[in-house]
N, C-alpha and C positions, 0 to 999 in steps of 0.2 A: 455400764459400758466402759471399757478401759480407755484411759487417756494417754496419749503418747506425744512426744516431741514438744513443740512450743505450748500446746494446750495443757499438757501435764505440768510443765514448768510453771506456767502462770498460775495454775490451780494450787500448786504447792506453795508458791510465794504468797498467794492470797490467804493461805491458812496460817501464816505466821502471826504470833501475837503482836499487836501493834498498839495496844492501849485503846480501850473501848470508848472512854468518855472524852478524852482530850489527847491530841497528838503530842508526841515528844520527839526530840531529836534522836533519841535512842531507838524509838520505834521506826522512825523514817529510815534511819541507817540500816535497821534490821531488815527492812524490805528492799531498799534500793541497792544496797551493797551486793547481795546475791544476784540481783537483776543485772547490775553493771558487770559483774564477773561473767555472767552467762553471755551477755552481749559481746564482751571482749573475747571470750573463747570462741563464740560463733564467728566473729569477724576474723579471728586468727585462722580458723579452719576453712574459711572460704577461699577457694582457689584464686590466685591473682589473675587479673584480666590482662594486664599489659604483657605478660609473658606468653600468652597464648599465640600460637602461629596459625594464621588463616590463609587459605588459598581458594581460588575459584576455578570452576570448570563448567562446561555445559554448552548450551546453545548460544550462538552469536548472531543468528538471524531467525526471523519468524514472519510468516505472512499475517497481515492484519486479520484478526478474527480467530487465529489459532493460538495455541499455548506454547510457551518456551520454558524449559526447566534449567535453572541455574543452580549448580551445586556448590555449597560452601563446606570445605573440609577444615575441621577444627582440631588442632593438635594441642594436647595439654601436657607440657613438659614438666610441670611441677609435681610435687609429691602429694598434693591434695586433690581429691576428686572435684571435678567441676559440676556444680548444680546451678543452672542458669536459665534466665529468660533472655532470649535473643531477638532483636529486631533488625531485619535486613531491609534497609530503607531504599526505595526506588521512587521515581516521580509518580505522582498520582495517576497519570494516564497509563501506567503500566498494568493496571487492573480495571476490571469492570467497577462502576460506581458501587460503593457499599461493601466491597469485598477486600479492601486494602488491609484492614485491621487483622482479619483472620489469616490472610495470605502471607503477611510480612513478619508475623511473630511466631516464634518457635520455643518450645521447651526442650532443653538439651542437657544430657548428663554424659560427661566424659571422664572415665576413670583415670587415675594418675598414670602418666606415661603413655596414654593411648590416644586414638583419634576417632572422630565420628564425622559422619557426613549428614548434612541436612539439605533439603532441596526447596527452593523458592520457585513456585510456579507463577509465571507472568502470563497475563492475557491482555496485551496492549489494546488501547482504544484509538490510537492515532499512529500515523506513519512517522518514520524518522528514527533517530538514534535515541535509545534510552540508556542513560548512564546511571550506574549505581551511586548512591550517596555515601553512606557509611553503615557500618555494622556496630550496633550498640549492644553491649553484653552486661547484664546484671548478675553477678555471681553471689550465691547465698551460702551461708554456713549450714550445718546439719539441722539446726533449730529454726532457721530462716528468721532470726531476730535481727540480723544485721546483714549488710550486703556491700559488695564492692561493685563499682560501675566504671566502665571505660568504653572507648570507641576505637574502631580500627577502620582504616580506609583501604579497601581491597578493590581496585579499579576493575570494572567490567562493563562492556557495552553490548547491547542487543539492538540490531538494526531491524526495524519493523518495515517490511516490504509491502507493496501494493497487493491486494488480495487476488487480483486477476480472476474475478468471478466469471468473466466472459469466456474462459477457456472451455466451458461446456459446449460452446458453439463450434469449437475448432474441428471436431471430427466431420460434421456435416459440410463445413466449408472446404476441408481437404478433399472430401468426396467430390464436390463440385469441381475443384481444381484438377483432380485426376480425370474427370470427364473432359475438361478442356485440353488436357495433355494427351488424350487418347489412350490412357492406360487402363481403361475399363472396357467392358463389353458394350457400353453405350457409345455409339459412334457420334460424337458431337464435333462438328467441324468448326474450329475457331477461325478468326480473321487475322491471325498473326502473320508474321513474315517468314517464319521458319518452316520449311517443307517437312512433313512428317512421313507420309506414306501414300500409297495408291490403294483404292478400293473400288469395288464395283458400283456403278451408278444405280441409284434408286430414285423413283419418281419423287420430285420435290427438291432435288439437289439443284443448286445454281449451275446453269449450263456453262458459266464462265470458268468453273472449276474443272471442266473436262480436259483431260490430258489427251490430245488427239494423237500424238506420237505413240503413247503407250496403248491407246485404243487400236491403232493400226497393227500393233504386234499381237493383239489379243483377239479373242472372239467375242468379248463383251466390252461395253463402254467403261472406261476407267476414269475416275475423278481423283484429283489431288486432295489430300487432307493436310491441314496445317495445325501447328501447335503454337500457343502463345510464346513469345520470345522470353528467353531467360537472361539472367545477368543484367536486369534493369536496375536503375538506382531509384530508391525511394527515401525521401527525407521527411520524417515526422517532426512537425514544428508545433510545440506546445506553447500557447500563449499563457504566461503565468502572471499577467497583469490583474488589475482590480476586478475585471469582469469574471475572472476565473474563481474568485472568492465567493461569488453568490451561491447560496445553498439551494439545491434542488432536492427536496426530500430530506434525507439525513446526512448528506455529504456535499461538499463543494463541487462546483462544476468541473474543477480541475481533476478530481478523482475519477469522474465518469470519462473524461477525455483520456486520461492515462489508461484506463481499462480498455477503451476502444483502440488506443495506439498499440497496446500489447497484443491484442488479438490480431490486428493487421500485421504487426511485425512477425508474429509466429507464422502466419499464413504466407507472407511474402518470402520469409526465409525458406520455407518448405518448397516454394515455387522456384527457388534458385535466384531470387532477386537480392540485391544488397540494400540493407536498411541502415539508416542513420537517424539520430535523434538530436534535436535542437530545442532547448527550453529557453525562452527569452521574454523579457518585459522591457526593461531599459538597459539591460546587460545580459550576457549569457549566464544562465543559471545551471545548465547542464549541456554537455556536448559528447555524443558517442558516434563514432564513425570509423570506417576502415577495419571492421572486425569480421571474423568468419561467421558463417551461419550458426555454427555450433555454440559460439560464445556470445552471440548477439543478444539473445533473450535474457540470459542472466545479467548481462551488463546493463541492459535497459531497465530491468527491474531494480537493480541496485542504484542506478542513477536517479530513478524516479522516487526512491524511498524518502529522500530528504527534501524533495521539492515542496514548497508551500506557496500559496498565492501571495503576491506582493500588492499592497494597497497603493499602487501607482498606475498612471495611465501608460499603456503600452506604446512604445515608440515604434510606429509602423515603419518608418523609414529605416531605422536601425535594424529592425527585424528583417526587412527585405534585403538590405545590404549584407547582413550576416548570412542569410539563407543563400544568396547568390555566391558568396565566397565559399560556403560549405558545400554547395552542389555546383561545381564548375561545368559539368557536362549535363546534357539533357536528362531530366529526372521527373519523377512524380513527386510534387511537393504537397503534402497533406497538412493543411493548416487547421489545427484544432483551436477554434476561437469562438467569439460571440457573433451572432447575427443581429445584435442591437443596431438600430439605425445610426446613431451618432458615431460610435467607434468605427463603423464600416465606412460611412460616407466621408467622415473627416480624416480618418487615418488610413484605411486600407485601400479604398478606391483610387486615390491619387497616385499610389505607387504600384498598383496591381499590374499595369502594363509591363513593368520591368520584369515581373515574374512570368506572365503568360507568354511573352514573346520568346522566351527561352525554355520554359518548362510547362508540363501539364500540371494544372493546379486544381486541387480538390479542397474545399472548405467544409469542415464538419463542425457542427454546433450542437450543444445540449439544449433541448427544448424543455420547458417546464410543463409537466402534465397537469398541474393545477390550473393553468390558463385554459386548457381544453375543457376541464370540468366546469370552470366558471362560465364559459360560453353557453353551456346548457342549463344554467341556473335560471329558474323562473319562480313565480309564486308570490314574491314580495317586491316592493319598490327597490330595496337595497339589492336584491338578487338581480333585478333587471339592469340596474346601473352596473353591477359587477359584470354581467354578461356583455354589456355594451363596451365596457373598458377592455375586457378580454378580447372581444372581436376586433377592436381597434388595434390592440397590440399584435394580434395575429396578422392583420392586414399590413401593418408596417413591416413585420418580419418577412411576409411574403414579397412585398415590394423590394426589400433589400436583397432577397434571394434572386429575384428577377434581374436586378441591376448587376449582380455578380455573374449570372448566367450569360448576360449579353457580352461580357468580357471573356467568355469561353471557360468559365469556372464551373466545375461540377459541384453540386451542393448536396450535402447530407445533413438533414435537420431532423433529429429524433430525440425521444425521451431517454433518460439515462439507461434504462433497461434495454432499449432497442438500438442505441447508438452503435454499439460494437458490431453486432451482426449486420446492421445497415451499411456501415463503413466497409466491412469485409465484402459485402455484395457489390458495392460500388467499385471496389478494387477489381473484383473478378470480372465485372462488366467491362471496365476499361481494358483489362487484359484480353478478354474475348474479342473486343472490337479492334485490337491491334493499336491502341492509343498509347501503349507504354513502350 
């Protein structure tokens, strides 16, 4: 088998006579001098790293769970070809665990005076902004005996957006909305205050909806139909305090709340309502308001991308005061928070009348499905104790919900997978009842 490159050189050097019985300086120099010359030549033929010109292009945003491609263009202005190993460093959360090494390292060859592009594919595991660190390049000579190494900082940022997994429910909720608006063949009469049209009376219609003047002009009984009011104001309030950091399944409660808020925002915007967002714990973390329906959803997604739970107790008084300033006219305030007894009774309940006397209030909370499974556990003493503890937790949660309902608050309490469609249904129910 023929030997080439570094293997052939080392084999040739190893065949030089060096003195079999005892080493001598002459023998050592006979071996090391050619090797040193080879290393020096290899180093001299390696393309310089500092003179390379690097630029970036590619994706600047990606939904959590999807992939983003960031392209690095390498221009070699020297007269020597570049043969290099390249590491494009990003934060560890930019890839799935165990894939960072293969995804961030590249083998690249750039002839003298030319340019090449390499692409790093990111698959982030967390929301927020991912900033590139540095590009490390190790340039080799033709024999790969010696190398040059250097780093370049080429700034780039990729914003990881919420996944919005509940968007799969949007078509069915929009179909229900069209029924409320009377735009389909299903004649569903809402209880809103905007007159829509007249139609013929059918058995089962409320007699109070009969239009007697129109009936007098016709040969049949006519009834009024109504459509839910438009241009209502909705303020989505995300509690980003310590209770939102609790994990339910594989994600914090805050992520499930954001997903539900996005579905409601998309639905309400299609219904002609105005949607705003307030994220608060002890200070305002995000605020979006006064935008058109076309721009609202992208702005909400972008504002939510960098939100993280804060390990502080939420200031209920500050949250209420900020919500009242943000929504000066009558609105639907959707508060996505916890239904744990202590935060509600000590924080929310004392200030709740300030909200309910001016606005319609809906509280949505993420329930832990593990609690429901624990209540059905039997068979061992530990399982029975677990079931008793889970039943007590559910009882306290139910009692807290009843306390809020007595103040006129609508409650949505559902697991992460069910919260978004349940919240959308509650909004449609309020709209159909004319409470918006």
